[in-house]
N, C-alpha and C positions, 0 to 999 in steps of 0.2 A: 504494500500500500504506500501511497504518498505519505511523507512525514506529517503533513497537515491532517491526514485522516486519523493518525494515532492520537493527536491532540484532541480531535473531535470525538473520537471514541471514548477517551478518558472522561470527557465532559459529560457524556450522556449514559454510558453503559451501566452504571450502578443502579440507576432508577428507571430508565426507559423500559416500558413494558416488554418490548421485544427482547432486549438483551437480558434483563433480569428474569423474564419468563423462560427464555431458552436455557439459562443455567439451572433454574428450578426444575424444568422438564427433564434435563439430562440427569440431575441428581436423583429424581424420582425413578427414572428407569434403571439406574444403577442399583438403587435400593431394592427395586422389584425383581431384577433379573439376576443379580449376584451381590448380595449385601456385603459391604466392606468390613474388613477387620483391620485393626490398628497396624498390623505387620504387612498388610498388602501394599503393593507399589503401583501407583498410577502415573503414567506419562501423559501430560497434556501437550499435544503437538500443535504448533502454531499458537502458542500461549498468549501472544499479544501483550496486553497490559497485566495479565496474570490474575485477574479477579476471580475467574472460575477456579483456578488451581489453589488460590488462597482459601476459598470456601471449602475445597475438598480436604485441606490439611486437617480439618477437624475430624475427618473420618478415616484417613489412611496416610501413608507416606506419599510424597508427591515429588515428581520431577517435571521440569518445564523445558520445552524445546522451541526455539525460534531461530530464524536466520536473517532477520531484519535488524539492523543496528538500532533503529528507533525503539523496537520492542525490547531488545536486549538491555538498552539503557534503562527502561522502566523496570524490567524484571530484576536487574541488579539491585534496585532499591527495595525489593520486596522478598527476595529469596537469598539463601546462602549460596555461595559460589558453586558448591558441590551439587546443588540442585538444578543448576542451569546448564543445559546442553546445547551444543551447536552441531550441525551436520558435519560428518567427516566424509568429504566428497558428497555422495548422494545417500550415505547410510547414517543411521542413528548409532552413535558409539556406545552400544549396550550389547551384552551377550544375548544369544538366542534364548528364548523362553525365560526371560528375566522379569516379566511384568504380569500383574493380574488384570490391569486395565490400561487401555489406550483410548484417549478421547481426542477428537479433532472437530472442533466446533467452527463451522464455516471456514474450512481449510482446503479441502480437496479441489474446490473451484479455482484456487490460486495456483495450482501446479499443472504443468503441461502433461505429465504422465501420472494420472491419478491411480492407474492400476499398479504401478510400481510402488506407490505409497502404501496401498492396501496390502500388497505382498510383504512390505516391511512390517506392517502391523502384525501380520500372521507370524513372522519370524520372531518378533519381540515377545508375543504373548505366550504364556504357559497354556497347555491344553485346558480348555474350559475357561480361559481368560476372556474378558469382555472388551469388545470394541464398540464405541458409541460415536457416531458421526452425525453432524448436521450439515446441510448444504442448501443454497438457494435453489428454488424450483422454478420451472416454466420459462423457456426462452421467450415466451410472449411478454414477460415482464422485464426483458433486457432493457437497460436504460443507462443514463449517465452515471448512476450510482454504481453499477457494475464496472463501468469503465474506470471510474475514480478509484475503485478498490482492486483494480487489476485482475478481474475475473477472466478466466478462459471460457467458462460455460456456466449455464444454469442447467439443472438436471430434471429429468422425469423419473418416476419410480422405477421403470424398467432399467434405465441406465445405471441407477445407483445399485439396484439388486445385482446387476451383472458384474459389478466389481467384487462381489463376495460370493464366489461359486460354491455350490452345495457340497462339493467334495472337501472343501477346506473350512467352511463356515456353516454353523447352524443359525439361521436367521430367526431371531426372537421377535423382532418387530420392525416393520418399515412402513411408513405412512407419511402423507402430506400433513403439514401443520400450517397454522395461520390461515385456516380455511375461510373463516368468517370475513376477514379483511381483504380477501383476494380481489373482489370487484372494485373496492375503493383504491387499492394499490394499482390495479390495472388502469383505472381512469386517471389517476394522478400522473402515472408515468407516461401515458399517451399524451396527456395535456402538456407535460413538460417537454416531451419530444417536439411538440408543435410550437410551444412557447418556451424556448430554452431559458435557463437561469442566466441573467445578465452577467457579463464578464466582471470579475471582481467581487461578485456577491458571496462567493465562498461556499464551503460545505454546509454552513449553518442555515443557508437558505433552503436546503432540501427538506421536504416534509419528513423524510425518514429520520432526520436528526433533531427533530423537535420533540420534547417531552410533552405529551398532552396534559390537560388539567388533571389533578390528582385523582379525582373520582373516575374519570375516563381511563386514565392510565391503569388504575387498579382493576377495572372491569376487563379491559383488553388483556391484561396479564392473566387474570383468572380463567378467561375463556381459552386463551392460548394453551395454558398448562392443562386445563381440564380436558379439552378435546384431544390432546396429545396422549392421553391414557386410554382412549377408546380403541377397540379392535376393529371398528367399522372402517373399511378401506375407502377413504375419501378420494374423489376423482380429480381433485386439484388442490393447490395451496400455494402460498408464497414461499414455503420452505419444506424440507423433508428431514426426517430423522430416521436413522437406521441403527438397530441394536443387534449385534451378532456375537456368538460364542465361537472361539477357535476350536475346531475339532482336533482330536488327538492325532 
């Protein structure tokens, strides 16, 4: 991401319904699919500002991984040096089968070879270990927001499932999320494509980066998290979540 995007993320992610709801959703699925123990190790890939990893430190041991200097600068203020990893070439510098959990929250869309990243998750996890990923969904929603965040793609459910083949992974859950707000997001992004943000207006001019009034923010977060626990296969959404166990 651009350096300015990290500053903007720090400004909104603690309270914004989308970011706080996404973290709550992932924690709920970890607790549901494979409850943590204090000795378990979780690697948060593309940790960004580290807010999710900090929350998970109350439940297990945590490592953070990022390869952007802006993110590493922030992570160094929040974690011990031995908790912070950088890629060694294209590989994570950890032994095979050394982790109980790998999380990648809105990460796969940033890398050219997402399949190689998922194969890396498989190498790092112990048999029965859990991978939890979230990604933006629907190329119909592609916009300046994706460009500013250096996305390569948005996903549909079939694309995301295909990255986790049945011979290597047991799929616990995969579904669209942010279903209710999809029509509004589609309209806003089509409108912005027609009437682009004026030069110099900056990231804060985007609707996605504004925290709604507290009452609305709370409702949107509750709906986001609540629907993400349903087993009903939604036909569309603004994002996707996938939970998978590594097979032996």
